[in-house]
N, CA, C and O atoms as a GROMACS GRO file, in nm:
protein
  548
    1UNK      N    1   1.319  -1.075  -2.550
    1UNK     CA    2   1.229  -1.067  -2.445
    1UNK      C    3   1.172  -1.145  -2.373
    1UNK      O    4   1.158  -1.267  -2.375
    2UNK      N    5   1.146  -1.084  -2.323
    2UNK     CA    6   1.051  -1.178  -2.167
    2UNK      C    7   0.961  -1.276  -2.218
    2UNK      O    8   0.981  -1.311  -2.334
    3UNK      N    9   0.869  -1.325  -2.158
    3UNK     CA   10   0.711  -1.295  -2.191
    3UNK      C   11   0.651  -1.254  -2.100
    3UNK      O   12   0.539  -1.204  -2.111
    4UNK      N   13   0.734  -1.272  -1.956
    4UNK     CA   14   0.662  -1.256  -1.823
    4UNK      C   15   0.768  -1.105  -1.741
    4UNK      O   16   0.873  -1.041  -1.728
    5UNK      N   17   0.692  -1.118  -1.724
    5UNK     CA   18   0.815  -0.975  -1.648
    5UNK      C   19   0.870  -1.030  -1.525
    5UNK      O   20   0.805  -1.102  -1.449
    6UNK      N   21   0.999  -0.993  -1.505
    6UNK     CA   22   1.104  -1.030  -1.379
    6UNK      C   23   1.043  -1.008  -1.206
    6UNK      O   24   0.990  -0.914  -1.147
    7UNK      N   25   1.056  -1.056  -1.192
    7UNK     CA   26   1.008  -1.004  -1.027
    7UNK      C   27   1.080  -1.068  -0.909
    7UNK      O   28   1.086  -1.181  -0.862
    8UNK      N   29   1.159  -0.878  -0.868
    8UNK     CA   30   1.160  -0.909  -0.779
    8UNK      C   31   1.178  -0.943  -0.670
    8UNK      O   32   1.164  -0.845  -0.598
    9UNK      N   33   1.221  -1.089  -0.574
    9UNK     CA   34   1.215  -1.172  -0.511
    9UNK      C   35   1.231  -1.168  -0.398
    9UNK      O   36   1.167  -1.233  -0.316
   10UNK      N   37   1.324  -1.086  -0.374
   10UNK     CA   38   1.295  -1.059  -0.183
   10UNK      C   39   1.212  -0.928  -0.187
   10UNK      O   40   1.090  -0.944  -0.195
   11UNK      N   41   1.235  -0.865  -0.185
   11UNK     CA   42   1.026  -0.737  -0.199
   11UNK      C   43   1.018  -0.833  -0.230
   11UNK      O   44   1.128  -0.888  -0.227
   12UNK      N   45   0.897  -0.931  -0.282
   12UNK     CA   46   0.783  -1.004  -0.323
   12UNK      C   47   0.817  -1.097  -0.194
   12UNK      O   48   0.725  -1.078  -0.114
   13UNK      N   49   0.905  -1.186  -0.143
   13UNK     CA   50   0.920  -1.284   0.010
   13UNK      C   51   0.812  -1.180   0.090
   13UNK      O   52   0.694  -1.170   0.126
   14UNK      N   53   0.994  -1.086   0.089
   14UNK     CA   54   0.938  -0.994   0.213
   14UNK      C   55   0.744  -0.946   0.270
   14UNK      O   56   0.698  -0.940   0.384
   15UNK      N   57   0.689  -0.923   0.158
   15UNK     CA   58   0.564  -0.822   0.168
   15UNK      C   59   0.484  -0.991   0.222
   15UNK      O   60   0.428  -1.018   0.328
   16UNK      N   61   0.516  -1.099   0.069
   16UNK     CA   62   0.440  -1.229   0.126
   16UNK      C   63   0.401  -1.282   0.312
   16UNK      O   64   0.335  -1.363   0.378
   17UNK      N   65   0.506  -1.158   0.327
   17UNK     CA   66   0.615  -1.262   0.509
   17UNK      C   67   0.510  -1.143   0.602
   17UNK      O   68   0.443  -1.167   0.702
   18UNK      N   69   0.526  -1.000   0.523
   18UNK     CA   70   0.460  -0.961   0.638
   18UNK      C   71   0.278  -0.967   0.595
   18UNK      O   72   0.199  -0.896   0.658
   19UNK      N   73   0.242  -1.035   0.513
   19UNK     CA   74   0.077  -1.080   0.496
   19UNK      C   75   0.125  -1.186   0.648
   19UNK      O   76   0.124  -1.146   0.765
   20UNK      N   77   0.141  -1.248   0.625
   20UNK     CA   78   0.158  -1.386   0.694
   20UNK      C   79   0.117  -1.341   0.784
   20UNK      O   80   0.000  -1.339   0.823
   21UNK      N   81   0.288  -1.263   0.870
   21UNK     CA   82   0.244  -1.238   1.015
   21UNK      C   83   0.280  -1.147   1.092
   21UNK      O   84   0.361  -1.144   1.186
   22UNK      N   85   0.159  -1.012   1.008
   22UNK     CA   86   0.029  -0.978   1.028
   22UNK      C   87  -0.069  -0.897   0.986
   22UNK      O   88  -0.098  -0.787   1.034
   23UNK      N   89  -0.116  -0.950   0.901
   23UNK     CA   90  -0.204  -0.903   0.842
   23UNK      C   91  -0.255  -1.160   0.907
   23UNK      O   92  -0.298  -1.238   0.992
   24UNK      N   93  -0.217  -1.148   0.814
   24UNK     CA   94  -0.327  -1.300   0.876
   24UNK      C   95  -0.328  -1.436   0.973
   24UNK      O   96  -0.334  -1.554   0.940
   25UNK      N   97  -0.319  -1.370   1.120
   25UNK     CA   98  -0.328  -1.349   1.240
   25UNK      C   99  -0.473  -1.228   1.309
   25UNK      O  100  -0.545  -1.226   1.408
   26UNK      N  101  -0.451  -1.134   1.174
   26UNK     CA  102  -0.574  -1.064   1.232
   26UNK      C  103  -0.741  -1.093   1.196
   26UNK      O  104  -0.854  -1.098   1.244
   27UNK      N  105  -0.640  -1.111   1.043
   27UNK     CA  106  -0.756  -1.156   0.954
   27UNK      C  107  -0.830  -1.326   1.006
   27UNK      O  108  -0.935  -1.362   0.953
   28UNK      N  109  -0.744  -1.437   1.138
   28UNK     CA  110  -0.803  -1.474   1.132
   28UNK      C  111  -0.875  -1.475   1.282
   28UNK      O  112  -0.947  -1.571   1.309
   29UNK      N  113  -0.859  -1.386   1.364
   29UNK     CA  114  -0.960  -1.309   1.488
   29UNK      C  115  -1.086  -1.293   1.436
   29UNK      O  116  -1.181  -1.363   1.470
   30UNK      N  117  -1.094  -1.164   1.318
   30UNK     CA  118  -1.152  -1.134   1.276
   30UNK      C  119  -1.308  -1.245   1.258
   30UNK      O  120  -1.425  -1.235   1.295
   31UNK      N  121  -1.230  -1.347   1.182
   31UNK     CA  122  -1.297  -1.468   1.141
   31UNK      C  123  -1.432  -1.555   1.234
   31UNK      O  124  -1.544  -1.598   1.206
   32UNK      N  125  -1.318  -1.549   1.390
   32UNK     CA  126  -1.335  -1.604   1.467
   32UNK      C  127  -1.430  -1.600   1.516
   32UNK      O  128  -1.514  -1.689   1.533
   33UNK      N  129  -1.429  -1.412   1.570
   33UNK     CA  130  -1.538  -1.354   1.708
   33UNK      C  131  -1.737  -1.376   1.676
   33UNK      O  132  -1.810  -1.332   1.587
   34UNK      N  133  -1.747  -1.410   1.724
   34UNK     CA  134  -1.903  -1.454   1.716
   34UNK      C  135  -1.937  -1.283   1.672
   34UNK      O  136  -1.981  -1.246   1.781
   35UNK      N  137  -1.942  -1.180   1.596
   35UNK     CA  138  -2.045  -1.144   1.509
   35UNK      C  139  -2.095  -1.026   1.467
   35UNK      O  140  -2.094  -0.909   1.430
   36UNK      N  141  -2.168  -1.201   1.515
   36UNK     CA  142  -2.305  -1.218   1.451
   36UNK      C  143  -2.423  -1.195   1.596
   36UNK      O  144  -2.532  -1.139   1.588
   37UNK      N  145  -2.373  -1.246   1.697
   37UNK     CA  146  -2.426  -1.256   1.825
   37UNK      C  147  -2.475  -1.117   1.850
   37UNK      O  148  -2.406  -1.028   1.898
   38UNK      N  149  -2.677  -1.100   1.791
   38UNK     CA  150  -2.650  -0.931   1.804
   38UNK      C  151  -2.823  -0.938   1.910
   38UNK      O  152  -2.930  -0.997   1.897
   39UNK      N  153  -2.764  -0.847   2.004
   39UNK     CA  154  -2.809  -0.811   2.131
   39UNK      C  155  -3.022  -0.837   2.096
   39UNK      O  156  -3.096  -0.841   1.998
   40UNK      N  157  -3.027  -0.840   2.151
   40UNK     CA  158  -3.197  -0.769   2.154
   40UNK      C  159  -3.181  -0.618   2.135
   40UNK      O  160  -3.067  -0.572   2.131
   41UNK      N  161  -3.288  -0.539   2.122
   41UNK     CA  162  -3.310  -0.450   2.095
   41UNK      C  163  -3.410  -0.377   2.240
   41UNK      O  164  -3.527  -0.416   2.242
   42UNK      N  165  -3.365  -0.267   2.368
   42UNK     CA  166  -3.424  -0.294   2.451
   42UNK      C  167  -3.506  -0.154   2.448
   42UNK      O  168  -3.462  -0.053   2.393
   43UNK      N  169  -3.662  -0.164   2.534
   43UNK     CA  170  -3.751  -0.062   2.478
   43UNK      C  171  -3.783   0.013   2.589
   43UNK      O  172  -3.807  -0.039   2.698
   44UNK      N  173  -3.786   0.193   2.559
   44UNK     CA  174  -3.852   0.217   2.650
   44UNK      C  175  -3.892   0.348   2.630
   44UNK      O  176  -3.905   0.368   2.509
   45UNK      N  177  -3.910   0.421   2.679
   45UNK     CA  178  -3.991   0.520   2.619
   45UNK      C  179  -3.918   0.640   2.557
   45UNK      O  180  -3.978   0.701   2.469
   46UNK      N  181  -3.786   0.684   2.594
   46UNK     CA  182  -3.707   0.733   2.532
   46UNK      C  183  -3.711   0.732   2.378
   46UNK      O  184  -3.708   0.626   2.316
   47UNK      N  185  -3.715   0.835   2.324
   47UNK     CA  186  -3.642   0.829   2.195
   47UNK      C  187  -3.426   0.772   2.188
   47UNK      O  188  -3.366   0.730   2.287
   48UNK      N  189  -3.405   0.778   2.144
   48UNK     CA  190  -3.279   0.745   2.098
   48UNK      C  191  -3.211   0.810   1.932
   48UNK      O  192  -3.262   0.748   1.839
   49UNK      N  193  -3.120   0.908   1.891
   49UNK     CA  194  -3.005   0.901   1.818
   49UNK      C  195  -2.964   0.777   1.734
   49UNK      O  196  -2.974   0.686   1.816
   50UNK      N  197  -2.945   0.752   1.679
   50UNK     CA  198  -2.900   0.640   1.581
   50UNK      C  199  -2.758   0.693   1.545
   50UNK      O  200  -2.772   0.808   1.504
   51UNK      N  201  -2.620   0.652   1.545
   51UNK     CA  202  -2.519   0.722   1.542
   51UNK      C  203  -2.531   0.718   1.324
   51UNK      O  204  -2.632   0.710   1.254
   52UNK      N  205  -2.426   0.726   1.293
   52UNK     CA  206  -2.424   0.758   1.105
   52UNK      C  207  -2.358   0.585   1.056
   52UNK      O  208  -2.414   0.527   0.964
   53UNK      N  209  -2.275   0.540   1.106
   53UNK     CA  210  -2.260   0.438   1.063
   53UNK      C  211  -2.338   0.333   1.121
   53UNK      O  212  -2.362   0.342   1.242
   54UNK      N  213  -2.393   0.214   1.044
   54UNK     CA  214  -2.488   0.086   1.093
   54UNK      C  215  -2.330  -0.047   1.223
   54UNK      O  216  -2.337  -0.165   1.189
   55UNK      N  217  -2.238  -0.022   1.322
   55UNK     CA  218  -2.232  -0.081   1.357
   55UNK      C  219  -2.255  -0.155   1.350
   55UNK      O  220  -2.177  -0.191   1.438
   56UNK      N  221  -2.352  -0.341   1.293
   56UNK     CA  222  -2.353  -0.460   1.306
   56UNK      C  223  -2.310  -0.467   1.154
   56UNK      O  224  -2.201  -0.520   1.130
   57UNK      N  225  -2.391  -0.415   1.039
   57UNK     CA  226  -2.349  -0.416   0.959
   57UNK      C  227  -2.238  -0.441   0.874
   57UNK      O  228  -2.215  -0.509   0.774
   58UNK      N  229  -2.134  -0.306   1.001
   58UNK     CA  230  -2.010  -0.304   0.975
   58UNK      C  231  -1.903  -0.417   1.000
   58UNK      O  232  -1.794  -0.442   0.948
   59UNK      N  233  -1.987  -0.483   1.113
   59UNK     CA  234  -1.876  -0.623   1.187
   59UNK      C  235  -1.900  -0.690   1.084
   59UNK      O  236  -1.807  -0.711   1.006
   60UNK      N  237  -2.115  -0.774   1.040
   60UNK     CA  238  -2.081  -0.826   0.959
   60UNK      C  239  -1.998  -0.897   0.852
   60UNK      O  240  -1.946  -1.008   0.854
   61UNK      N  241  -2.001  -0.738   0.701
   61UNK     CA  242  -1.859  -0.648   0.672
   61UNK      C  243  -1.763  -0.709   0.661
   61UNK      O  244  -1.718  -0.774   0.566
   62UNK      N  245  -1.706  -0.679   0.815
   62UNK     CA  246  -1.563  -0.695   0.863
   62UNK      C  247  -1.528  -0.868   0.840
   62UNK      O  248  -1.429  -0.930   0.799
   63UNK      N  249  -1.657  -0.905   0.888
   63UNK     CA  250  -1.622  -1.144   0.934
   63UNK      C  251  -1.684  -1.153   0.791
   63UNK      O  252  -1.741  -1.262   0.787
   64UNK      N  253  -1.696  -1.103   0.699
   64UNK     CA  254  -1.779  -1.154   0.567
   64UNK      C  255  -1.626  -1.122   0.504
   64UNK      O  256  -1.600  -1.186   0.402
   65UNK      N  257  -1.553  -1.057   0.539
   65UNK     CA  258  -1.451  -0.993   0.448
   65UNK      C  259  -1.289  -1.110   0.520
   65UNK      O  260  -1.183  -1.123   0.460
   66UNK      N  261  -1.320  -1.168   0.642
   66UNK     CA  262  -1.149  -1.206   0.641
   66UNK      C  263  -1.165  -1.349   0.650
   66UNK      O  264  -1.071  -1.421   0.683
   67UNK      N  265  -1.356  -1.423   0.603
   67UNK     CA  266  -1.413  -1.536   0.581
   67UNK      C  267  -1.364  -1.504   0.502
   67UNK      O  268  -1.248  -1.539   0.524
   68UNK      N  269  -1.368  -1.445   0.390
   68UNK     CA  270  -1.379  -1.548   0.244
   68UNK      C  271  -1.220  -1.504   0.215
   68UNK      O  272  -1.166  -1.610   0.247
   69UNK      N  273  -1.135  -1.434   0.184
   69UNK     CA  274  -0.987  -1.330   0.236
   69UNK      C  275  -0.931  -1.506   0.338
   69UNK      O  276  -0.886  -1.611   0.292
   70UNK      N  277  -0.949  -1.483   0.422
   70UNK     CA  278  -0.900  -1.680   0.490
   70UNK      C  279  -0.886  -1.793   0.354
   70UNK      O  280  -0.794  -1.870   0.325
   71UNK      N  281  -1.067  -1.757   0.263
   71UNK     CA  282  -1.100  -1.898   0.211
   71UNK      C  283  -1.007  -1.834   0.021
   71UNK      O  284  -0.962  -1.896  -0.076
   72UNK      N  285  -1.014  -1.749   0.041
   72UNK     CA  286  -0.893  -1.710  -0.094
   72UNK      C  287  -0.746  -1.823  -0.064
   72UNK      O  288  -0.701  -1.908  -0.141
   73UNK      N  289  -0.682  -1.770   0.121
   73UNK     CA  290  -0.524  -1.844   0.100
   73UNK      C  291  -0.553  -1.945   0.124
   73UNK      O  292  -0.450  -2.011   0.143
   74UNK      N  293  -0.683  -2.033   0.143
   74UNK     CA  294  -0.660  -2.167   0.165
   74UNK      C  295  -0.671  -2.270   0.016
   74UNK      O  296  -0.628  -2.382  -0.012
   75UNK      N  297  -0.747  -2.173  -0.053
   75UNK     CA  298  -0.741  -2.181  -0.215
   75UNK      C  299  -0.616  -2.158  -0.330
   75UNK      O  300  -0.590  -2.203  -0.441
   76UNK      N  301  -0.562  -2.070  -0.246
   76UNK     CA  302  -0.431  -2.072  -0.257
   76UNK      C  303  -0.322  -2.152  -0.193
   76UNK      O  304  -0.229  -2.163  -0.274
   77UNK      N  305  -0.307  -2.184  -0.133
   77UNK     CA  306  -0.212  -2.296  -0.108
   77UNK      C  307  -0.202  -2.474  -0.153
   77UNK      O  308  -0.126  -2.568  -0.178
   78UNK      N  309  -0.367  -2.422  -0.135
   78UNK     CA  310  -0.405  -2.597  -0.234
   78UNK      C  311  -0.335  -2.614  -0.332
   78UNK      O  312  -0.253  -2.704  -0.350
   79UNK      N  313  -0.378  -2.489  -0.436
   79UNK     CA  314  -0.302  -2.503  -0.568
   79UNK      C  315  -0.145  -2.559  -0.567
   79UNK      O  316  -0.082  -2.654  -0.614
   80UNK      N  317  -0.123  -2.452  -0.492
   80UNK     CA  318   0.029  -2.564  -0.492
   80UNK      C  319   0.093  -2.688  -0.516
   80UNK      O  320   0.030  -2.794  -0.513
   81UNK      N  321   0.229  -2.681  -0.542
   81UNK     CA  322   0.268  -2.858  -0.537
   81UNK      C  323   0.362  -2.784  -0.409
   81UNK      O  324   0.412  -2.682  -0.363
   82UNK      N  325   0.331  -2.988  -0.394
   82UNK     CA  326   0.398  -2.992  -0.221
   82UNK      C  327   0.512  -2.995  -0.287
   82UNK      O  328   0.507  -3.039  -0.402
   83UNK      N  329   0.660  -2.944  -0.224
   83UNK     CA  330   0.691  -2.948  -0.051
   83UNK      C  331   0.575  -2.784  -0.027
   83UNK      O  332   0.479  -2.771   0.049
   84UNK      N  333   0.622  -2.702  -0.105
   84UNK     CA  334   0.546  -2.534  -0.084
   84UNK      C  335   0.450  -2.501   0.000
   84UNK      O  336   0.438  -2.411   0.082
   85UNK      N  337   0.354  -2.627  -0.049
   85UNK     CA  338   0.191  -2.633   0.026
   85UNK      C  339   0.146  -2.640   0.176
   85UNK      O  340   0.052  -2.598   0.243
   86UNK      N  341   0.314  -2.748   0.202
   86UNK     CA  342   0.316  -2.815   0.340
   86UNK      C  343   0.353  -2.730   0.445
   86UNK      O  344   0.314  -2.724   0.562
   87UNK      N  345   0.432  -2.666   0.384
   87UNK     CA  346   0.573  -2.570   0.410
   87UNK      C  347   0.471  -2.470   0.472
   87UNK      O  348   0.473  -2.477   0.595
   88UNK      N  349   0.385  -2.381   0.423
   88UNK     CA  350   0.389  -2.306   0.498
   88UNK      C  351   0.260  -2.311   0.547
   88UNK      O  352   0.231  -2.210   0.612
   89UNK      N  353   0.118  -2.448   0.534
   89UNK     CA  354   0.045  -2.505   0.608
   89UNK      C  355   0.083  -2.504   0.746
   89UNK      O  356   0.014  -2.474   0.842
   90UNK      N  357   0.272  -2.564   0.743
   90UNK     CA  358   0.300  -2.611   0.915
   90UNK      C  359   0.391  -2.495   0.977
   90UNK      O  360   0.456  -2.497   1.082
   91UNK      N  361   0.377  -2.383   0.873
   91UNK     CA  362   0.396  -2.230   0.952
   91UNK      C  363   0.283  -2.196   1.015
   91UNK      O  364   0.250  -2.168   1.130
   92UNK      N  365   0.228  -2.207   0.903
   92UNK     CA  366   0.074  -2.008   0.928
   92UNK      C  367   0.025  -2.074   1.001
   92UNK      O  368   0.038  -2.054   1.122
   93UNK      N  369  -0.074  -2.213   0.933
   93UNK     CA  370  -0.227  -2.299   0.960
   93UNK      C  371  -0.189  -2.395   1.097
   93UNK      O  372  -0.264  -2.441   1.183
   94UNK      N  373  -0.065  -2.404   1.084
   94UNK     CA  374  -0.023  -2.518   1.236
   94UNK      C  375   0.053  -2.401   1.312
   94UNK      O  376   0.063  -2.457   1.421
   95UNK      N  377   0.117  -2.270   1.331
   95UNK     CA  378   0.211  -2.247   1.402
   95UNK      C  379   0.327  -2.304   1.420
   95UNK      O  380   0.376  -2.311   1.533
   96UNK      N  381   0.395  -2.358   1.297
   96UNK     CA  382   0.522  -2.405   1.382
   96UNK      C  383   0.633  -2.324   1.299
   96UNK      O  384   0.653  -2.280   1.185
   97UNK      N  385   0.702  -2.331   1.443
   97UNK     CA  386   0.890  -2.241   1.406
   97UNK      C  387   0.886  -2.306   1.266
   97UNK      O  388   0.828  -2.394   1.202
   98UNK      N  389   1.003  -2.191   1.253
   98UNK     CA  390   1.045  -2.237   1.104
   98UNK      C  391   1.162  -2.342   1.130
   98UNK      O  392   1.162  -2.432   1.046
   99UNK      N  393   1.228  -2.346   1.193
   99UNK     CA  394   1.295  -2.458   1.217
   99UNK      C  395   1.267  -2.596   1.253
   99UNK      O  396   1.358  -2.678   1.265
  100UNK      N  397   1.104  -2.632   1.276
  100UNK     CA  398   1.104  -2.706   1.338
  100UNK      C  399   0.974  -2.727   1.198
  100UNK      O  400   0.897  -2.823   1.205
  101UNK      N  401   0.968  -2.661   1.118
  101UNK     CA  402   0.935  -2.715   0.926
  101UNK      C  403   1.020  -2.769   0.902
  101UNK      O  404   1.002  -2.888   0.876
  102UNK      N  405   1.184  -2.707   0.895
  102UNK     CA  406   1.240  -2.722   0.799
  102UNK      C  407   1.288  -2.942   0.915
  102UNK      O  408   1.304  -3.054   0.866
  103UNK      N  409   1.290  -2.920   0.986
  103UNK     CA  410   1.343  -3.025   1.058
  103UNK      C  411   1.201  -3.105   0.995
  103UNK      O  412   1.228  -3.142   0.880
  104UNK      N  413   1.062  -3.141   1.031
  104UNK     CA  414   0.964  -3.274   1.001
  104UNK      C  415   0.944  -3.236   0.895
  104UNK      O  416   0.831  -3.188   0.879
  105UNK      N  417   1.002  -3.238   0.818
  105UNK     CA  418   1.080  -3.219   0.673
  105UNK      C  419   1.189  -3.278   0.586
  105UNK      O  420   1.198  -3.316   0.469
  106UNK      N  421   1.293  -3.268   0.726
  106UNK     CA  422   1.393  -3.316   0.677
  106UNK      C  423   1.447  -3.203   0.562
  106UNK      O  424   1.359  -3.190   0.477
  107UNK      N  425   1.489  -3.173   0.552
  107UNK     CA  426   1.542  -3.003   0.509
  107UNK      C  427   1.622  -2.985   0.613
  107UNK      O  428   1.586  -2.993   0.731
  108UNK      N  429   1.847  -2.935   0.533
  108UNK     CA  430   1.902  -2.901   0.640
  108UNK      C  431   1.828  -2.760   0.637
  108UNK      O  432   1.733  -2.740   0.562
  109UNK      N  433   1.886  -2.651   0.735
  109UNK     CA  434   1.899  -2.493   0.738
  109UNK      C  435   1.901  -2.453   0.589
  109UNK      O  436   1.810  -2.418   0.512
  110UNK      N  437   2.039  -2.471   0.573
  110UNK     CA  438   2.008  -2.408   0.454
  110UNK      C  439   1.917  -2.452   0.354
  110UNK      O  440   1.900  -2.364   0.270
  111UNK      N  441   1.845  -2.566   0.330
  111UNK     CA  442   1.786  -2.537   0.179
  111UNK      C  443   1.694  -2.546   0.189
  111UNK      O  444   1.630  -2.538   0.085
  112UNK      N  445   1.586  -2.581   0.371
  112UNK     CA  446   1.464  -2.532   0.452
  112UNK      C  447   1.472  -2.386   0.461
  112UNK      O  448   1.406  -2.366   0.563
  113UNK      N  449   1.508  -2.277   0.421
  113UNK     CA  450   1.580  -2.134   0.421
  113UNK      C  451   1.501  -2.092   0.297
  113UNK      O  452   1.399  -2.026   0.279
  114UNK      N  453   1.612  -2.172   0.198
  114UNK     CA  454   1.572  -2.163   0.042
  114UNK      C  455   1.422  -2.239   0.049
  114UNK      O  456   1.338  -2.219   0.137
  115UNK      N  457   1.417  -2.281  -0.002
  115UNK     CA  458   1.248  -2.335   0.027
  115UNK      C  459   1.090  -2.310   0.082
  115UNK      O  460   0.975  -2.336   0.047
  116UNK      N  461   1.188  -2.219   0.229
  116UNK     CA  462   1.093  -2.100   0.239
  116UNK      C  463   1.098  -1.990   0.110
  116UNK      O  464   1.004  -1.937   0.051
  117UNK      N  465   1.175  -1.982   0.098
  117UNK     CA  466   1.144  -1.805   0.001
  117UNK      C  467   1.131  -1.842  -0.103
  117UNK      O  468   1.140  -1.754  -0.189
  118UNK      N  469   1.106  -1.966  -0.147
  118UNK     CA  470   1.042  -2.053  -0.301
  118UNK      C  471   0.899  -2.037  -0.229
  118UNK      O  472   0.847  -1.928  -0.254
  119UNK      N  473   0.829  -2.114  -0.151
  119UNK     CA  474   0.682  -2.088  -0.092
  119UNK      C  475   0.679  -1.940  -0.108
  119UNK      O  476   0.614  -1.881  -0.195
  120UNK      N  477   0.756  -1.887  -0.017
  120UNK     CA  478   0.625  -1.779  -0.019
  120UNK      C  479   0.608  -1.683  -0.197
  120UNK      O  480   0.504  -1.643  -0.248
  121UNK      N  481   0.739  -1.673  -0.250
  121UNK     CA  482   0.759  -1.682  -0.452
  121UNK      C  483   0.592  -1.760  -0.442
  121UNK      O  484   0.500  -1.680  -0.459
  122UNK      N  485   0.567  -1.851  -0.425
  122UNK     CA  486   0.478  -1.964  -0.508
  122UNK      C  487   0.320  -1.940  -0.480
  122UNK      O  488   0.229  -1.967  -0.559
  123UNK      N  489   0.308  -1.897  -0.384
  123UNK     CA  490   0.219  -1.835  -0.306
  123UNK      C  491   0.154  -1.708  -0.380
  123UNK      O  492   0.071  -1.689  -0.468
  124UNK      N  493   0.237  -1.631  -0.298
  124UNK     CA  494   0.227  -1.493  -0.447
  124UNK      C  495   0.130  -1.450  -0.629
  124UNK      O  496   0.069  -1.369  -0.699
  125UNK      N  497   0.202  -1.624  -0.608
  125UNK     CA  498   0.193  -1.617  -0.733
  125UNK      C  499   0.109  -1.720  -0.717
  125UNK      O  500   0.173  -1.809  -0.773
  126UNK      N  501   0.018  -1.766  -0.683
  126UNK     CA  502  -0.127  -1.847  -0.659
  126UNK      C  503  -0.173  -1.702  -0.550
  126UNK      O  504  -0.223  -1.715  -0.439
  127UNK      N  505  -0.159  -1.642  -0.579
  127UNK     CA  506  -0.223  -1.581  -0.451
  127UNK      C  507  -0.257  -1.421  -0.537
  127UNK      O  508  -0.318  -1.349  -0.458
  128UNK      N  509  -0.242  -1.372  -0.630
  128UNK     CA  510  -0.213  -1.285  -0.742
  128UNK      C  511  -0.364  -1.270  -0.840
  128UNK      O  512  -0.339  -1.234  -0.955
  129UNK      N  513  -0.463  -1.285  -0.821
  129UNK     CA  514  -0.568  -1.230  -0.875
  129UNK      C  515  -0.672  -1.213  -0.745
  129UNK      O  516  -0.779  -1.160  -0.774
  130UNK      N  517  -0.651  -1.254  -0.599
  130UNK     CA  518  -0.744  -1.148  -0.522
  130UNK      C  519  -0.642  -1.024  -0.491
  130UNK      O  520  -0.666  -0.904  -0.509
  131UNK      N  521  -0.511  -1.087  -0.434
  131UNK     CA  522  -0.433  -0.950  -0.376
  131UNK      C  523  -0.223  -1.035  -0.454
  131UNK      O  524  -0.163  -1.142  -0.461
  132UNK      N  525  -0.205  -0.873  -0.494
  132UNK     CA  526  -0.094  -0.967  -0.606
  132UNK      C  527   0.071  -0.862  -0.507
  132UNK      O  528   0.134  -0.756  -0.500
  133UNK      N  529   0.056  -0.988  -0.459
  133UNK     CA  530   0.212  -0.917  -0.346
  133UNK      C  531   0.345  -0.913  -0.456
  133UNK      O  532   0.455  -0.897  -0.402
  134UNK      N  533   0.346  -0.924  -0.591
  134UNK     CA  534   0.506  -0.922  -0.646
  134UNK      C  535   0.535  -0.797  -0.684
  134UNK      O  536   0.444  -0.742  -0.746
  135UNK      N  537   0.634  -0.733  -0.668
  135UNK     CA  538   0.712  -0.629  -0.705
  135UNK      C  539   0.761  -0.758  -0.836
  135UNK      O  540   0.813  -0.870  -0.841
  136UNK      N  541   0.706  -0.658  -0.924
  136UNK     CA  542   0.821  -0.639  -1.046
  136UNK      C  543   0.958  -0.486  -1.083
  136UNK      O  544   0.973  -0.364  -1.076
  137UNK      N  545   1.027  -0.615  -1.124
  137UNK     CA  546   1.166  -0.557  -1.166
  137UNK      C  547   1.141  -0.385  -1.292
  137UNK      O  548   1.240  -0.325  -1.336
   0.00000   0.00000   0.00000
């Protein structure tokens, strides 16, 4: 009996790749948009109705969520060993293409692909306390 359950590597890699390709850019946009710029109220004699939700609170909540999640991603990457951390940093934080990353780090295409997959698995483990992208067999 194994101490830890086996991971479905293919599906876990796909989950993390989807996070970095879809959610990560959205979180970056949400965190860099100035949600805090609140306009001063317009004073008039006419009464106004308020909406059911408070859009300023929603915006601040979304901004805070995005910032916290990005901080968690950064923290997870910081604790990953070399070269996994560098692979993810070059690809997703600096926007390089996979071939550029493997060329820069001096790996063959085949070894680079293996390293990329291993980096995504390492991230899934490091980030599992925030959100678990791992899929178990």
